N, C-alpha and C positions, 0 to 999 in steps of 0.2 A: 251804763255809765261811760261817757266819753273820759280818755286820757288825755290832758294837755301835756304835750312836752317842751323842755325847755329850749329845743334846741332841733334841729332836723332831724327826724328819726325814720332812715332811709335805708334799710338792710333787710336782704332777706332772712327769714326767721329759719335758725339752725335743725329745728324738727320736722322740715319738709321731708316727706316721702322719698324725693330721690336722693336725700343722704343717707340713704340706710342698707344700698346694695340690694335690695329686691324684696327688703323685709318690712312690715310695718308694725307701727309701734301699737301694743295693746295694755290698756292700763288693767288691772285685775286686783280687784277687794275684796276682802272677807266680812261681812257683816256683823256687827257685835262684838267682834273681836279688836279691842283697840290697841293690844301689843302692838298689831300693827296700823301706825297711827294714818297710812294713806295707800292707796294703791298702790303695787307692784308695776312699774312698767316692764315692757318685754318687748323685743324685736321679735317678730314671727313672722315667717315666709306664708303668703296668702292661703297657697295650696298647702298648708299642713293642716292635718286633719283636727278636729275640736279636741277630740278624744286625748290627743296626746297631751294637752295640755293638764287633762285632768291626771292621766297615768304618769307623765314624766318631769313636768313642771311644777306644778303644784304643792308635791311633796317635797320638795327642795328650797321652796319659797315659805310654806307656811307647816311642814311638817314639824319642827320644835315645838308647836303649840299642844299641850296633852289634848283637846279638842279634835283634832286633825284627824287621830287614828281611828275614830268614834265616827266619823262623816258617814252617813247612809246616802252615796252619791245620788240614789234613785228618788230622794225626795228634798233634794236641793232646791231653792229657790233660787233662779236667775235674772238679772236685771242686765239693760243696756242703756245705759245711758240715762238711768232713772227709771223705767219701765219694765214690767215683765217681761220675760224674752225666755225661749226656749229653745236651748241649742241643740243641733243634730249632732251626736258624736263623731257619727262615721264621717261627717261629711267636712270640707275646707272650713276655713275661717271665712275665706269669700264666698265660697257656698252658703253661711251661716250668716251672710249679710255683713262682716265684722269689717272693719276700714280701718284707716289709718288714725292714730288715736283715738279709737272708741274706748270706753270706759266702760268694765263688766262688773258687777258685783256679785257675789251671792252669798244667799243667807242658809244658816243649816239649822232647821227647826230641832229646836230642844237643846240645841246647842249655844251658849249664851256667854262664852270666856270663862275661864278659870271660877269655878265656884259660883258662876251667875253673875260676875262681874264685869262681864262684857271688856275684860280684858284677855 
């Protein structure tokens, strides 16, 4: 759907890659856990190993949810831009094909929110 502006709309977007000092924005959301209503946005360096996201970033973002401690990371299903995706934990974000403003979501089979509430 096209957007019709009331006047000139001529300015560069503020979320361009070059505005993040070598980092790229990566959005990450947890399926079936609507306590987190939208994906979180993180500025990560492209050479960061994907495994650090799981080990060092996600616990701070999602760790207060009671399901988080029960996640079996070997069974997590990942999606990149809505399509199934398998990350390589020892590879960098760039080596995993992640680019600026990509959206990742992860599903945790058997964990669907507090008492199955999807919250």
